C-alpha positions in Angstrom: 0.0 0.0 0.0 2.9 2.3 0.7 5.9 3.3 -1.5 8.5 6.0 -1.4 7.4 9.7 -1.3 7.3 11.5 -4.6 7.6 15.0 -3.2 4.7 16.1 -1.0 5.9 19.6 -0.7 5.8 20.1 -4.5 2.4 18.5 -4.7 1.0 20.8 -2.0 2.0 23.7 -4.2 0.2 22.4 -7.2 2.3 19.8 -8.9 0.2 16.8 -9.9 0.9 13.2 -9.1 1.5 11.1 -12.2 -0.7 8.0 -12.3 0.8 6.3 -15.4 4.0 6.0 -17.3 4.9 8.6 -19.9 4.5 7.2 -23.4 7.0 7.6 -26.2 6.9 10.9 -28.2 6.0 9.2 -31.5 2.8 7.9 -30.0 1.5 11.5 -29.6 1.9 12.4 -33.3 -1.1 14.2 -34.6 -2.3 11.6 -37.2 -2.4 8.9 -34.6 -4.4 11.2 -32.2 -6.9 12.0 -34.9 -7.4 8.3 -35.6 -7.8 7.6 -31.9 -10.5 10.2 -31.7 -12.3 8.5 -34.5 -12.2 5.1 -32.8 -12.7 6.4 -29.2 -10.8 8.8 -26.9 -12.3 11.3 -24.5 -14.8 14.1 -25.0 -15.8 16.8 -22.4 -19.1 18.4 -21.9 -21.1 20.3 -19.3 -23.1 18.2 -16.9 -24.9 20.6 -14.5 -24.5 23.0 -11.7 -24.4 22.2 -8.0 -26.8 24.1 -5.5 -23.7 26.1 -4.6 -23.3 27.3 -8.2 -20.3 25.1 -9.1 -20.3 23.9 -12.7 -19.7 20.2 -13.1 -18.1 18.7 -16.1 -18.7 15.3 -17.7 -16.0 13.3 -19.5 -16.9 10.5 -21.9 -14.3 7.8 -22.4 -14.6 5.5 -25.3 -12.3 2.6 -26.3 -11.6 1.3 -29.7 -14.4 -1.4 -29.4 -17.0 1.2 -28.6 -17.3 0.6 -24.9 -18.1 3.9 -23.1 -17.9 5.3 -19.6 -19.2 8.7 -18.4 -17.5 10.3 -15.4 -18.4 13.6 -13.7 -16.1 15.9 -11.7 -18.6 15.8 -8.8 -17.4 12.9 -6.6 -15.5 11.3 -9.4 -18.8 9.6 -10.1 -19.1 7.0 -12.9 -22.6 7.8 -14.2 -22.6 5.2 -17.0 -20.6 2.3 -18.2 -21.4 0.1 -21.1 -20.4 -3.5 -21.8 -21.4 -6.0 -24.6 -23.8 -8.9 -24.1 -23.4 -12.3 -25.9 -25.0 -10.7 -29.0 -22.5 -7.9 -29.1 -24.9 -5.3 -27.9 -23.5 -2.6 -25.6 -25.7 -1.6 -22.7 -25.3 0.5 -19.6 -24.5 -1.9 -16.6 -24.1 0.6 -13.7 -26.8 2.2 -11.7 -27.1 6.0 -11.8 -29.7 8.7 -11.3 -32.1 9.6 -14.1 -32.3 13.1 -12.7 -28.9 14.9 -12.5 -29.9 16.8 -9.4 -30.0 13.6 -7.4 -26.2 13.4 -7.6 -25.9 16.8 -5.9 -28.7 16.3 -3.3 -27.0 13.8 -1.1 -26.5 10.7 -3.4 -27.7 8.5 -0.5 -26.7 5.3 -2.3 -23.2 6.6 -3.2 -23.9 5.6 -6.9 -20.7 5.4 -8.8 -18.6 7.5 -6.5 -15.0 7.6 -5.3 -15.1 6.8 -1.6 -12.7 8.4 0.9 -11.0 9.5 3.0 -12.0 6.2 4.7 -14.3 3.8 2.9 -16.7 1.8 5.0 -17.4 2.3 8.7 -15.4 3.6 11.6 -17.0 2.8 15.0 -18.6 5.8 16.7 -16.6 8.0 14.3 -13.6 7.9 16.6 -10.0 6.7 16.5 -6.6 7.5 18.0 -3.2 8.0 16.5 0.0 8.3 18.6 -2.2 9.0 21.7 -4.3 11.7 20.1 -8.0 11.2 19.8 -9.9 12.2 16.6 -13.7 12.7 16.3 -15.1 12.2 12.8 -18.4 13.2 11.3 -21.0 10.6 12.4 -23.5 9.9 9.5 -24.6 6.2 9.8 -26.3 5.6 13.1 -23.6 5.9 15.7 -20.8 5.5 13.2 -18.9 7.3 10.5 -19.5 5.9 7.0 -17.4 6.6 3.8 -15.7 9.6 5.3 -18.7 11.6 6.4 -19.2 14.3 3.8 -16.6 12.4 1.9 -14.8 12.4 -1.5 -18.1 11.4 -3.1 -19.5 14.9 -2.4 -16.4 16.9 -3.4 -15.6 18.6 -6.7 -12.5 17.0 -8.3 -10.1 18.5 -10.9 -10.0 16.4 -14.0 -7.6 16.2 -16.9 -7.1 13.9 -19.8 -3.8 12.1 -19.9 -2.5 13.0 -23.4 -0.7 10.3 -25.4 -1.9 7.5 -23.2 -2.4 4.1 -24.9 -6.0 4.0 -23.8 -8.5 6.7 -22.8 -7.2 7.9 -19.4 -8.7 10.4 -17.1 -6.9 11.7 -14.0 -8.9 13.2 -11.1 -7.4 15.0 -8.2 -8.6 16.4 -4.9 -6.9 17.7 -1.8 -8.7 17.1 1.5 -7.7 19.8 4.1 -6.3 19.0 7.5 -9.3 18.6 9.8 -11.8 18.0 7.0 -14.5 15.7 8.4 -12.3 15.3 11.5 -9.3 13.6 9.7 -5.8 14.8 10.3 -3.5 15.9 7.6 -3.7 17.6 4.2 -4.3 14.6 1.9 -3.6 14.9 -1.8 -5.5 12.2 -3.7 -5.3 11.2 -7.3 -7.6 8.7 -8.9 -6.9 7.6 -12.5 -9.5 5.9 -14.7 -8.3 3.9 -17.8 -10.7 2.3 -20.3 -8.6 -0.3 -22.1 -9.3 -1.8 -25.5 -9.9 -5.2 -24.0 -12.9 -3.8 -22.2 -11.4 -3.3 -18.8 -11.8 -0.4 -16.4 -8.5 0.1 -14.5 -8.6 2.3 -11.4 -5.5 3.5 -9.7 -5.6 5.3 -6.3 -2.8 7.5 -5.0 -2.5 9.6 -1.9 0.1 11.5 0.2 -0.2 13.4 3.5 1.7 15.9 5.5 0.5 14.5 8.8 -0.1 10.9 10.0 -3.6 9.9 9.0 -5.7 6.9 7.9 -6.7 6.2 4.3 -8.9 3.6 2.7 -10.1 4.5 -0.8 -12.5 2.5 -3.0 -15.1 2.8 -5.8 -18.9 2.5 -5.2 -20.3 1.6 -8.5 -23.4 -0.6 -8.5 -23.4 -3.3 -11.2 -26.3 -4.9 -12.9 -25.0 -7.0 -15.8 -28.5 -7.5 -17.2 -28.5 -4.0 -18.6 -32.2 -3.7 -17.4 -32.4 -2.0 -14.0 -36.0 -3.2 -13.4 -34.4 -6.6 -12.8 -32.7 -7.6 -9.6 -29.2 -8.9 -9.2 -30.3 -12.0 -7.3 -29.9 -14.1 -10.5 -26.3 -13.1 -11.0 -23.7 -15.7 -10.1 -20.9 -14.6 -7.9 -17.5 -16.0 -6.9 -15.3 -14.5 -4.3 -11.8 -16.0 -3.7 -12.1 -15.6 0.1 -12.2 -18.2 2.8 -13.0 -15.8 5.6 -15.3 -12.8 6.2 -15.8 -10.3 9.0 -18.9 -10.8 11.1 -20.5 -7.5 12.3 -22.5 -6.2 15.2 -25.9 -4.6 15.0 -24.5 -1.4 13.6 -22.4 -3.2 11.0 -19.1 -2.7 12.7 -16.8 -5.8 12.6 -16.6 -7.7 15.8 -12.9 -8.4 15.2 -13.4 -12.1 14.4 -12.3 -13.5 11.0 -14.8 -16.3 10.4 -14.5 -19.1 7.9 -17.1 -18.9 5.1 -17.4 -22.7 4.9 -20.8 -23.9 5.9 -22.3 -20.4 5.9 -24.3 -18.3 3.4 -21.1 -16.3 2.9 -19.3 -19.1 1.1 -18.8 -17.9 -2.5 -15.6 -19.9 -3.0 -17.6 -21.7 -5.8 -19.8 -19.5 -8.0 -23.4 -19.5 -7.0 -26.5 -17.3 -7.5 -26.6 -14.4 -5.1 -30.2 -15.0 -4.4 -29.6 -18.6 -3.1 -28.7 -17.6 0.5 -29.6 -13.9 0.6 -32.6 -14.5 2.8 -31.1 -17.3 4.8 -32.1 -17.7 8.5 -28.7 -16.4 9.6 -27.9 -13.8 12.2 -25.4 -12.1 10.0 -27.7 -12.0 7.0 -30.4 -10.4 9.2 -28.0 -7.8 10.5 -27.0 -6.8 7.0 -30.5 -7.1 5.5 -28.7 -9.4 3.0 -25.0 -9.2 2.1 -23.2 -6.1 3.4 -19.9 -7.6 4.7 -16.2 -7.6 4.1 -14.6 -10.8 2.6 -10.9 -11.4 3.4 -9.1 -12.9 0.4 -7.4 -16.3 0.7 -4.4 -14.8 -1.2 -3.3 -12.1 1.2 -0.4 -10.8 -0.9 -0.4 -7.2 -2.2 0.0 -8.3 -5.8 -2.6 -7.7 -8.4 -4.8 -10.8 -8.6 -8.2 -11.9 -9.6 -10.4 -11.9 -6.5 -14.0 -12.1 -7.8 -16.2 -12.9 -10.8 -19.8 -12.1 -11.6 -21.7 -13.8 -14.3 -25.2 -13.1 -15.7 -26.4 -16.1 -17.7 -29.2 -14.4 -19.7 -27.0 -11.7 -21.1 -23.8 -13.7 -21.1 -21.9 -10.8 -19.5 -19.0 -11.7 -17.2 -17.1 -9.3 -14.9 -13.8 -10.2 -13.4 -12.4 -8.2 -10.4 -8.6 -7.8 -9.9 -7.0 -5.9 -7.0 -4.0 -5.7 -4.8 -6.1 -5.0 -1.7 -6.7 -7.5 1.1 -10.5 -7.5 1.1 -13.7 -6.6 -0.6 -17.0 -5.3 0.7 -19.8 -7.2 -1.2 -23.0 -5.2 -0.9 -26.2 -6.5 -2.4 -28.1 -3.2 -2.5 -30.2 -3.9 0.5 -30.9 -0.3 1.4 -32.1 0.8 -2.1 -35.7 1.8 -1.3 -37.6 2.4 -4.5 -37.7 6.2 -4.3 -35.3 7.1 -7.2 -36.0 6.9 -10.9 -34.2 4.3 -12.9 -32.3 5.1 -16.1 -34.3 2.3 -17.8 -37.7 3.2 -16.4 -39.5 2.6 -13.1 -37.7 2.9 -9.8 -34.6 1.4 -8.4 -35.8 -1.3 -6.0 -34.0 -3.2 -3.2 -31.2 -5.3 -4.8 -31.2 -3.6 -8.2 -27.4 -3.5 -8.1 -24.4 -5.0 -6.4 -21.2 -3.4 -5.2 -17.7 -5.0 -5.0 -15.7 -2.4 -3.1 -12.1 -3.5 -3.0 -10.5 -2.1 0.2 -8.9 -2.6 3.6 -10.9 -3.8 6.6 -13.7 -1.6 8.0 -12.9 0.0 11.4 -9.2 -0.9 11.1 -8.1 2.3 12.9 -9.8 0.8 16.1 -8.8 -2.8 15.7 -5.1 -3.5 16.1 -5.3 -7.0 14.8 -6.5 -5.8 11.4 -4.0 -4.7 8.8 -3.0 -1.0 9.3 -4.5 1.8 7.2 -2.1 4.4 8.7 -0.4 6.7 6.2 2.6 8.8 7.4 4.4 11.8 5.8 7.0 10.6 3.4 5.0 7.6 2.4 2.8 7.1 -0.6 -0.5 5.2 -0.7 -1.0 3.5 -4.0 -3.4 0.7 -5.0 -5.1 -0.6 -8.1 -8.3 -2.3 -9.0 -9.5 -3.6 -12.4 -13.0 -4.5 -13.5 -12.8 -6.5 -16.8 -15.8 -7.3 -18.9 -16.3 -10.2 -21.4 -18.9 -12.7 -22.4 -19.2 -16.5 -21.9 
């Protein structure tokens, strides 16, 4: 998670972190750029204006095969992502609001957003570092969830990475010392790459000038059917994890790492999500379905496949790769039927699923969990890839 410092003092004065390698000069020649635009590339447009009067931009990334992704500078939100079905038809497979204003008015489901400074829950919104206590914004019962008024509700600076082999968009945001109760000025860069083999690569980078905690992730809801009136209970899911984190009544981990074998949480072999989602199980009841953190069997920090989702009717298959130690699988249990769907009707409970690659929830308060502390002079960097195909 941590590498050598790239120069925080320069970054704090405006120098941007670089999220990808510089390409050779000949690859930026004008004829090749023109051809890339014809086949794909990035276009920019106006999206809307926040209640505070801030204009929000939208970037559309398109690869050579015609796969498209739309991203807005508010929250780094992915508002649309298309993928082909078994007949080659590209359809939007991520949930998003039909009415643009809903992105600016709370986004209660965190549709498509970058999550930080700390993804998932921190118990009672409190933690200590080096003997100093910190009080965070409490926004989920007694706990702090997804950073309070987190990165999902902030305006990011976006720029296209010129000369990149695939459409590449770099987003940056600096969280001030004390923002939502967290220590340190935290410079964060999130890079989206849409590759020609229909993969979405996401790289997260961060540096701080004061010891802090960091746990970044992405909160897109997937529905591989392309029809948001249908539920994700017929999707088949595999998670390469032999343990999960049981939670208390407020969804804070108890500290136990429990074996999935013999429980509804066993996705070591692919199975339909709906098979055990209503099981007579205490943990299922507490989450209203699946809303738990799975700990990968492969605990290394190398990039590896950790999950797969298959929708038989459409043929769409999504692979998830990450270098993180865990994933929060959320089955959309709190979607309440109040928001308009992009394909008509309302988003109902379990209209989408999230696979949020991350460190463990509440790690700042649980010494036995892997550390999420980031110190000055260190660099937080992690990568997750969602790859789409058919079978």
